[in-house]
C-alpha positions as CSV (number, residue, x, y, z in Angstrom):
1,M,47.6,-18.1,183.6
2,N,50.4,-15.8,182.5
3,K,52.1,-13.5,185.1
4,R,53.8,-10.2,184.9
5,E,56.2,-8.4,187.3
6,L,54.7,-5.5,189.1
7,G,57.2,-2.7,188.3
8,G,60.3,-3.2,190.3
9,T,58.7,-5.1,193.2
10,R,59.7,-8.5,191.9
11,L,56.2,-9.7,192.6
12,Q,54.8,-11.9,189.8
13,A,51.1,-11.1,189.5
14,S,48.6,-13.0,187.4
15,I,47.6,-10.8,184.4
16,L,44.0,-11.0,185.6
17,G,43.4,-10.0,189.2
18,F,40.4,-10.5,191.4
19,G,38.7,-7.3,192.6
20,S,36.8,-8.1,195.8
21,M,34.6,-5.0,196.1
22,E,31.5,-6.9,194.9
23,I,31.9,-10.0,197.2
24,G,31.2,-7.9,200.3
25,K,27.6,-7.9,199.2
26,L,27.4,-11.7,199.0
27,T,26.9,-14.4,201.6
28,Y,30.1,-16.2,202.7
29,K,29.1,-19.3,200.9
30,E,28.6,-17.4,197.6
31,A,31.8,-15.4,198.0
32,D,33.9,-18.5,198.9
33,K,32.7,-20.4,195.8
34,L,33.6,-17.4,193.6
35,L,37.0,-16.8,195.2
36,N,38.0,-20.5,195.1
37,E,37.0,-20.6,191.4
38,A,39.3,-17.7,190.8
39,L,42.2,-19.1,192.8
40,D,41.9,-22.5,191.3
41,K,41.9,-21.1,187.7
42,G,45.2,-19.3,188.2
43,I,44.4,-15.9,189.6
44,T,47.1,-15.1,192.1
45,F,46.4,-11.4,192.6
46,V,43.6,-10.3,194.9
47,D,42.7,-6.7,195.6
48,S,40.6,-5.7,198.7
49,S,39.9,-2.9,201.0
50,P,38.5,-2.2,204.5
51,C,35.9,-0.2,202.7
52,Y,34.4,-3.2,200.9
53,G,32.1,-4.4,203.6
54,I,33.3,-7.8,204.9
55,A,35.3,-8.6,201.8
56,E,38.6,-8.8,203.6
57,E,37.2,-11.4,206.0
58,Y,35.9,-13.5,203.0
59,V,39.3,-13.2,201.2
60,G,41.2,-14.3,204.4
61,K,39.0,-17.3,204.9
62,A,39.2,-18.4,201.2
63,I,42.9,-18.2,200.9
64,G,43.6,-19.7,204.3
65,K,46.8,-21.9,204.3
66,R,47.5,-21.1,200.7
67,R,48.6,-17.6,201.6
68,E,52.1,-17.9,200.1
69,E,50.6,-18.6,196.6
70,Y,49.0,-15.2,196.4
71,I,49.6,-11.5,196.2
72,L,47.3,-9.7,198.6
73,A,46.6,-6.0,198.1
74,T,44.5,-3.9,200.4
75,K,44.1,-0.2,201.3
76,C,44.4,2.2,204.2
77,G,43.0,5.5,205.4
78,C,39.5,4.1,205.6
79,N,37.5,5.2,208.6
80,V,35.6,1.9,209.0
81,N,34.9,-0.8,211.6
82,E,35.7,-4.5,211.2
83,Q,32.4,-5.0,209.3
84,G,33.5,-2.5,206.7
85,K,30.9,0.0,207.8
86,F,31.9,3.6,207.9
87,N,32.2,5.2,211.3
88,E,30.9,8.7,212.1
89,G,33.0,11.5,210.6
90,P,34.9,11.6,207.4
91,D,35.2,8.5,205.1
92,H,39.0,8.7,205.3
93,I,41.4,9.9,208.0
94,W,45.0,10.5,207.2
95,T,47.0,10.2,210.4
96,A,49.6,7.8,211.7
97,G,47.1,6.4,214.2
98,Q,44.5,5.7,211.5
99,L,47.1,3.9,209.3
100,S,48.2,1.8,212.3
101,K,44.6,0.9,213.0
102,N,43.9,0.0,209.4
103,I,46.9,-2.3,209.0
104,D,46.3,-4.3,212.2
105,Q,42.6,-4.7,211.3
106,S,43.4,-5.8,207.8
107,L,46.0,-8.3,209.0
108,K,43.5,-9.8,211.4
109,L,40.7,-10.1,208.8
110,L,42.9,-11.3,206.0
111,R,44.5,-13.9,208.4
112,T,48.0,-13.0,207.4
113,E,51.2,-11.6,208.9
114,Y,51.9,-9.2,206.0
115,I,50.3,-7.3,203.1
116,D,52.1,-7.5,199.8
117,I,50.7,-4.1,198.4
118,W,49.3,-1.6,200.8
119,Q,47.5,1.3,199.0
120,L,46.7,4.8,200.3
121,H,43.1,4.8,199.2
122,G,41.8,7.5,196.9
123,I,44.3,10.0,198.1
124,M,45.4,13.3,196.5
125,P,48.2,15.6,197.8
126,D,45.7,18.4,198.8
127,Y,43.9,15.9,201.0
128,L,46.8,16.2,203.4
129,P,47.0,19.5,205.4
130,E,50.3,21.2,205.5
131,G,52.8,19.2,207.5
132,K,50.6,16.0,207.3
133,Q,52.2,14.7,204.1
134,D,55.5,13.8,205.8
135,E,53.6,12.4,208.8
136,V,51.5,10.0,206.6
137,L,54.4,8.9,204.5
138,E,56.7,8.4,207.4
139,A,53.9,6.3,209.2
140,A,53.5,4.2,206.1
141,E,57.3,3.7,205.9
142,K,57.5,2.6,209.5
143,I,54.8,0.1,209.0
144,K,56.7,-1.3,206.0
145,E,59.9,-1.4,208.1
146,S,58.0,-3.4,210.7
147,G,57.4,-6.2,208.2
148,K,53.6,-5.8,208.1
149,V,53.7,-4.4,204.6
150,R,56.0,-5.2,201.7
151,H,55.3,-2.4,199.2
152,I,53.6,1.0,199.5
153,A,51.2,2.1,196.8
154,F,48.3,4.5,196.3
155,S,44.9,4.0,194.5
156,C,42.8,6.6,192.7
157,R,39.2,7.0,193.5
158,N,36.1,6.4,191.4
159,G,33.7,9.0,189.9
160,S,30.0,9.3,189.8
161,P,27.2,9.2,187.1
162,D,27.4,12.9,186.5
163,Q,31.2,12.9,186.2
164,P,32.1,10.1,183.8
165,M,35.6,11.2,183.2
166,Y,36.3,12.2,186.8
167,P,37.9,8.9,188.0
168,A,40.5,8.9,185.2
169,L,41.3,12.6,185.5
170,F,41.6,12.3,189.2
171,G,44.1,9.5,188.8
172,Y,46.0,11.4,186.1
173,H,46.5,14.5,188.3
174,A,47.2,12.4,191.4
175,C,49.9,10.5,189.6
176,K,51.4,13.7,188.2
177,E,51.7,15.2,191.6
178,M,52.5,12.2,193.7
179,M,55.0,10.1,191.6
180,P,57.8,12.6,192.2
181,W,57.5,11.8,195.9
182,N,59.4,8.6,195.1
183,K,57.6,6.7,197.9
184,F,55.2,4.6,195.8
185,E,56.2,1.4,194.2
186,V,52.8,0.6,192.8
187,I,49.8,2.7,191.6
188,Q,46.2,1.5,191.0
189,L,44.4,3.6,188.4
190,I,41.7,3.5,185.8
191,Y,42.5,2.6,182.2
192,G,40.8,0.9,179.3
193,A,39.6,1.3,175.8
194,Y,36.9,3.8,176.8
195,I,39.1,5.7,179.3
196,R,42.5,6.2,177.8
197,T,43.3,9.3,180.0
198,N,46.2,7.6,181.7
199,E,47.8,5.8,178.7
200,E,50.9,7.9,178.4
201,L,51.3,8.2,182.2
202,I,51.3,4.4,182.5
203,K,54.1,4.3,180.0
204,Q,56.0,6.9,182.1
205,A,55.4,4.8,185.2
206,G,56.8,1.7,183.4
207,K,60.0,3.6,182.6
208,E,60.4,4.5,186.3
209,K,59.7,0.8,187.4
210,V,56.5,1.8,189.1
211,G,54.0,-1.1,189.0
212,I,50.5,-0.5,187.6
213,I,47.3,-2.2,188.8
214,C,44.6,-1.4,186.2
215,R,40.9,-1.3,187.1
216,G,37.9,-0.1,185.2
217,A,38.9,-1.8,182.0
218,V,35.5,-3.4,181.4
219,K,33.3,-0.9,183.1
220,R,31.2,1.3,180.8
221,Y,30.8,3.9,183.6
222,F,27.1,4.2,183.3
223,S,25.3,5.2,180.0
224,Y,28.0,7.6,179.0
225,Y,30.1,4.9,177.3
226,K,27.4,2.6,176.0
227,D,27.9,3.5,172.3
228,Y,31.7,3.7,172.3
229,F,32.2,0.1,171.1
230,A,30.0,0.8,168.0
231,K,31.3,4.3,167.6
232,A,34.9,3.2,167.3
233,R,33.9,0.1,165.2
234,L,35.8,-2.2,167.5
235,Q,33.5,-5.2,166.7
236,E,35.3,-5.4,163.3
237,L,38.5,-6.1,165.2
238,C,37.1,-8.9,167.4
239,E,37.9,-12.5,166.8
240,N,35.1,-14.8,165.9
241,G,32.8,-15.2,168.9
242,E,34.7,-12.6,170.9
243,T,32.4,-10.3,173.0
244,E,32.9,-6.6,173.9
245,M,33.9,-7.6,177.4
246,D,36.5,-10.0,176.1
247,F,38.0,-7.4,173.8
248,L,38.1,-4.7,176.6
249,I,40.0,-7.1,178.9
250,R,42.5,-7.9,176.2
251,F,42.9,-4.2,175.2
252,A,43.9,-3.3,178.7
253,L,46.3,-6.3,179.0
254,S,47.9,-5.1,175.7
255,H,49.5,-2.1,177.4
256,P,52.9,-3.5,178.1
257,D,53.4,-1.5,181.3
258,I,50.3,-2.8,183.1
259,G,51.1,-5.5,185.6
260,T,47.6,-6.8,186.3
261,V,44.0,-5.9,185.3
262,I,41.6,-6.4,188.2
263,V,38.0,-7.2,187.4
264,G,35.3,-7.7,190.1
265,T,32.1,-9.7,189.7
266,K,29.4,-11.5,191.7
267,S,28.8,-14.0,188.9
268,I,30.8,-17.2,188.5
269,E,29.8,-17.3,184.8
270,H,31.2,-13.8,184.3
271,L,34.4,-14.8,186.2
272,R,34.9,-17.8,183.9
273,D,34.4,-15.6,180.8
274,N,36.9,-13.1,182.1
275,I,39.5,-15.8,182.8
276,E,38.9,-17.2,179.3
277,A,39.4,-13.7,177.7
278,A,42.7,-13.2,179.7
279,E,44.0,-16.5,178.7
280,K,43.6,-15.6,175.0
281,G,46.4,-13.1,175.8
282,V,47.1,-9.7,174.5
283,L,45.9,-8.3,171.2
284,S,48.3,-8.5,168.3
285,E,50.3,-5.3,167.9
286,E,48.5,-4.6,164.6
287,I,45.0,-4.9,166.2
288,Y,46.0,-3.0,169.4
289,E,47.4,0.0,167.3
290,E,44.3,-0.1,165.0
291,A,42.0,-0.1,168.0
292,K,43.8,2.9,169.4
293,R,43.6,4.7,166.0
294,R,39.8,4.0,165.8
295,L,39.3,5.1,169.3
296,S,41.1,8.4,168.6
297,Q,39.0,8.9,165.5
298,A,36.0,8.5,167.8
299,G,37.3,11.2,170.1
300,I,38.7,8.8,172.8
301,N,42.3,9.9,173.5
302,P,45.0,9.8,176.2
303,L,45.9,13.1,177.8
């Protein structure tokens, strides 16, 4: 599978990444089969989180001695125990102590001595009380200096059924406010044919050598997006036999400033389909531009 450099990190990530949120709901045997299929087929980027149940433990067991072959990304700020269950109190705690607890727990579960990309999970500047911003960033920097983390990043949260555009808008405003901090080497945000909110922002990040992890490329975000494919007449742009999901993966990959597109699944058949779509490569420039034109005509635009 082709690889791309993540911004200025010098990390070469597979263009399709494995999102591990879903595997925390599987048995270890099921998760191990899925993960090894992904790893054996050339996926070298794995994204996890303490919030994903026991996903970190599954990932650590599956990768095992092959650790150096893969890029491991996980998150911090999560108020959870080692089973990935939330403790009493807020879902996220932004203190130096919480970050230290998270990194040590993740290293243990992932069976590794370091994390390649460590993401502040679903954070916004106004989540940090006055004076806390520097504390959190300094704590993250110290953990990086210790060698436990290679690159500091942040990820943008998801939305809900009654707020279909919320995740992208959240990411857009978070990036606008947080990129000037110059502390983040990578950003994980939502982008795809149906959610183009961050399209120009991703281009800006590329110019500044900030790596982009894309998620949400194939999600329809509930019923809100179910007619977009037909509304934008994208089927007319598909190759013979190409499905909507295939096209959506290739559309996201066609943005030149995206490093990797992470897709999660519990189905080995869907995983194989996703890999096959990624291996077809990006859309031609002509098809990509025409797809964006049709999406714009259908009212789906970047900010």
